[in-house]
N, C-alpha and C positions, 0 to 999 in steps of 0.2 A: 671289162678292163677299166680300172680306175687309175687315172694318172694325176699326180700332184707333185709339187716341188716347193721348196722354201721360197719365200718372197724376200729377195736380198738384192742389193745393188753393190756393184764393184766399180769404183771410179777408175779413171785413166791411169792413175799411179798404182792401182792394185789394192787400194784400201777397201776392205769389206765393210758394208754398212753405209756406204756413201755413194752418191750417184749424181752426175752432172746431167740433168734432164735437158732435152732440146728446148730452146727458147728461154731458158733460165740462166742467169749469170752466176748464181752461187751453187755450190754443191749442197745437196740435201740428203737427209737420211732415208734409207730404204732397208728394211722395213722400219719406219719411224716408230710404230707401236712397240715392236720388239726392242729397239734401241732405247726407247723411253722407259719401258718396263725394266730393262736391265739397269738403267740409270736410277730408277726409284729403288730397286732392290739393293744396288751396290752403294748408293750414297746415303740413303736414309734407313734402309732395312725395311723389308716388306711389312713387318709387324708394327713398326713405329711410324710409318709414313702417314702423313696427314693430307687430306684433300687440299689442293691449292685453289680450286675455283677458277683457275685460268684456262687458257685455250692451248697451252703448249703440250708437248709430248709426255709430260709428267703430271697431268691433271687427273687425280684419282677419282674425280666425279665421272670420268669417262668409263663406261662399262666395259669397253673393249680392253682398255688398259688394266682395269681391275682384274678381268679374267686372265689376261696374259701374265700379270704379276703372280696371281695365285697358282697358275699352272707351271710357270717357269721357275719360280723361287726354289721349289724342292729339287729341281734338276740341275742346280748350279754347282753341286759338289764337284770339285776338281778343276773348276774354272781357273783357279790361281796357277795351275800348271799348264794352261793352254798357251800356245804361241800367240794367239790372237783372241781376246775375249769375245768379240762380236762374231767371229767365225764359230766359236763354241756355242754362243747363244743361238745363232742361225741353225746349227745342227739340232739343238734342243727344241727349237720351234718346229723343225721338220718332224722330229720324233713325237711331239705333242699332237700335231695334225695327223700323223700316221696312226697314233693310238686312238684318236677320236674317230677317224674313218673306220678303223677296225671295229671299234665298239658299235658304231652305227650299223655296219654290215652284219656283224654277229647278232645284234639285237633285233634285226629285221629278217626273220627266216624266209619271208617271201620276196625279198629284195630282187631276186633274179627271175621271179615269175612274170614280171612285166617288162623284162629287158628285150 
C-alpha cells in the first residue's frame, strides 16, 4: 500500500494555497514551490523565465522549482476555465506525483520482494 496526497494549505477563509501556521502572524503559501512555479509559468512563461538569483519562491536557480516548472507547465491546459487556479495546480501536482510513483513501481519489478 502506497499512500500519498498533495501538499496544500487552506486558510480559515477557504483560500487554497494559503495557510496560517501556528506561531506565525502572516499567512504563507503551501505548497510554496507549486505556487511559485505557477507564478513563474503564468507571469513570465516557462520558456522565457530568467533565473533571479534570489531566495524567493520564483528563484529559477532552485532545482526543485525548475523541476516543478518543467513538469507542471505542460499540464496547465484548461486552467483558464478553472474556478480556482491554485486548486487546479494542486490537482496537477497530485497527478505528477502519482505518475512518478507509478513509474518507480513499474520500473522496479522486485519492489514487492522485500516488503
